[in-house]
Structure formats: C-alpha cells, structure tokens
N, C-alpha and C positions, 0 to 999 in steps of 0.2 A: 912608757917613759914620760916623765914630766917635762914641763917647759924649762928651757934654759933661761938663765938670767938675762934680762934685757941689757943691751949695750948702751952706754951713755952716748948722747949725741947722735948724729946721723939722721937719716930720714925716718919718718914714722912708718912708711911703707916702702918696701923694696921688692919688686918682682924681677926675677932673672930667668929668662928663657921659659916662661910659663906656657904650657900647652894644656888643653882640655879636650879630650876625645870621648864621645858617647857612643855606645854600641846600640845600633838600631837594627835588631835582627842580625842578619849576617853582615850588614853594612856598618861602617864607622862614620860618624859625623865629627869633623874637626872644628870645634867651636872656637878655640883659641890656638894660635899658631906662633908660639915663640914671643910672648909679650915681655918686654923689658920696660919697667916703669918705676920711677921713684916719686914719692909724694912727701913733701916736707911737712913738718909739724906746723899746724895753723894755716895751711893752704886751703883755698877753695878751688876745686877742680870740677869741670863739667866733662862727662864722658858722653860723646855724641856719635851718631852713625845711624845707618838705616836699620830697619827691622831685620833680625837674623844675623847681625854683624858680630855678635858676641858681647854686647854691652852688659846684658843681665848676667851672663855667665861670669864675666869679669867681676861684677859687683858681688856675686855669690862667693867667689873666691876671696875677695877682699874682706867680706864679712864672716869668713871661716864657716860658711854654710856648705861649702864644697871644697874638695882638695884638688890641686892640679894633678893631671895625669903625668906630667913631667915638669921639671924646673923647680925653682925655689921661691917661696913667699916668706918674707921676714916682716913681722909686725912688731914695732917697738924693739927691734933687735932680736926677737925670738924667731927661730926657724919653725914655722907652723907645722911643717911635715913631721917634726919630732915630738909633737904634743899629743898625748893620749886623749881619748874622747872626753873623759871627765874634765881634764884640764882645759881642753878646747872649749867646752861649754862654759866653763868658768871665765875664760878669757873673753868670750863673746858677751857674756852677761855683764862683765865689769868694765870692759873697755870700748864696746861698740854699741851705738844706738842705731836703730833701723826706722826708716819712714817709707811706707809703701804707697803706691798709687791707690790701692783699694782699701787703705786704712788698716785692715786686718784687726778690727776691734771685735771682741766677743759680744754678740748681740744681747745676751741676757745679763751682762755685767754693766753696772753703772760706769760713768766716765772715770770716777776715782778708782774703782776696782780694776778697770783696764790699765790705768797708769801704774797701779801697785804691782801688776803681774811680774815684772822683772825682779822686783824686790822679794816677792813671794818665793820665786824659784831659788833665790839666794838664801832663803831662810831668815830674812830680816824680821824682827819682832813686829807684831801687828801694829802697835801704837806708833812705832818709828815709820813703818810703811805708810800709814795714813798721813802722818805729818809731812813726809817727803813728797807723797803724791799730791797732796793739796798745794804744797809750795810749787811744784812743777806746773800744776794747772793754773795757778795764779800767775806764773811767769808768762804763760801764753794767753792770759786774759780770760780764762774759763773757770775760775774758782766758783762763780755763782751757778755754774751748770754741772757741778761735780756729781750731783745725785741723779742726773738724767741718763737714760739709756741711749745708746747710739741712734736708735730710730727716732728719738726725740730731738736730735741735733741736726743742724744743717751740714752739708758736705764740708764747708770750711771749718765748722766747729769740730767735726769728726777728725779732720786732719790735724787740728790743733791738739786734740786729745792724743793722737798718734805721736805728735812731736813731744808733748809732755812725757809720754811713756818712753820715748827715746832718750830724754834728758834725765830721767829720774835716777839713773845710776851714775850721773856725771861722767859720761864717756869721753875719751879723748878723740874718738873718731865717730862721725855721724855719716851714715850712708842713706841716701834718698833715691828711690827708684821712681821716676816720673811723679814727683810729689804734687804736681799741679794738674796731672792728666785728667782727673775727674772733676775739675773745678772750672767755674766760669773765670773770665780773664781778671775781673776785679778781685775775686776771692783768691785766685792764684797769685796775684801780686801781693796780697796781704800775707800769704803763706811764705812767699819768697822773702818778704821783708823780715819775717821771723827767722828764717834760715840765715839770712844775711847777718842778723843779730847774733846768732850762734857763732858764726865765723868771726865776727868782730870781737866776740868774747874769748877767742883763742882756740876754739875747736877746729879740728880738721874736718872739712866738709867735702864729700864726694857726691855729686848729683848726676844720675843718668837721666838724660832728657832728649827729646826730639825738638825742643823749643829753642830756636836761635836766640830769642830774647833772654832766656835763662843762661844760655851759654855765654852771652855777652856780659853777664854779671860776674862771671867767674874769673879768677886770676889766670887760669889755664884752661884751654879747651883741648881735650884729647879725642881725636876722631878715630873710631874703629871701623874697619872694613874687612870683611872676610876673615875675621879672627886675628887681624894684624893691626898695629897702630899705623894709621895712614898719615896722621899729622899730630903734632904736639906744639901748640901755639900759646904764647903768653898774651 
C-alpha cells in the first residue's frame, strides 16, 4: 500500500502509544514502552537519557529505519505503518536527513561523492547531483575540500561532510545521533552552530545527546528512561 496524502497543518511528527520490542533468543527486550510525542514543524528538540534508555531506538523509528511493534507514527500526516517498503525508502530519501556520531562516510569516496549519495539513490542526473553536492558543501564551508577522501579530513570536517549529505535533499526533518560525540569541545561547538543554523532556517531538528550543553540549546528537552518519557521540558 502506498503512503496516504499528508494532512495539512498539525505537527510534523506524532507518535501515539509507540512500543518497540526486540526478541533476544527466548527473551524479549522492551526498548520503548508507550511513547506519546508530538514535534512541531521547525522545532529543535533534544532527546536525552542514560545509555540503554531507548533514545536511539526512538530516533530509528522517527527516521523510518525501524517500525514500531505497536502504536502509530505519523510523519507529515502520513501513517508510516501503512507505507510499503519502496515508498518508505522514498520518504526517507526525500524528507529526512541523518547525521551520525561516526560520520558514516564511505572511505574510498571523495567528500563530494559522499554528499551525492542520497541523490544517486533517487536517480538524479549526474550533473545535477554534482551541482547540488557542491552547493551543500559550500554551505558548510567545505567546498575547497570537495575532492578529498575522508581520511584526508579532520573529524570536524568529516562531520561537516555528513551534514552536507543530510542537507542535499533539502529535508524537512534532520535527525542527529550524538553529532559531537567524536569531536573535541571546540569543534563540537562549531558543528552545533551549524545545526543551530539549520534550525534557524526552518528545519525541524531532533538531536540525541548525552551532553547537557547541547540539551540547553534546544527549545525542548525530552528525557527517556526505561523506554518511557520521564520529562518533556521547554
């Protein structure tokens, strides 16, 4: 079944009674236990909590990388559970940008080639891919390093490439999983300034972090404990 039309207005994200359970041999691990959460368009939200609390599982569901075991997830008015695999991949590619702690760059691909990947998967013509990838690298201040391999870049530069890759499809939602976790404090502050700029430009930004300093920058801080929302603070 294909995606239903998005409903006008309303929150960008709406989770209703979302559970996620994993089978571990004969045992079950309940990673999420009835999450209810709405995120408005253009919000910046920090998801915080101890290791094993369910933060990354929640981010995977928000990014359509994993489906809830129970409950409903609506993105831009679409009930994600009704979307077939091909349409779900298309939704991810067009509407969601991902930034990971470990950068997730292909080591044998130049910076510009890594940024082009989401466009390649969508079948965008080569000349258009290159133009848009270079423009995205320019936005994060890395156009002069476009032809360098990841191993030739610093950690901060690699994360900038990852942010450019997240932006190249002009997504409405950017998900960042510990985006400064592998960086020193100065470089981490530079990356957060970039992410702040994305938010100021109107994108919805969801950041999973252990860093209370990053949490303080967000409009909302949602704390997860034992798979449940323990606090939701402005």
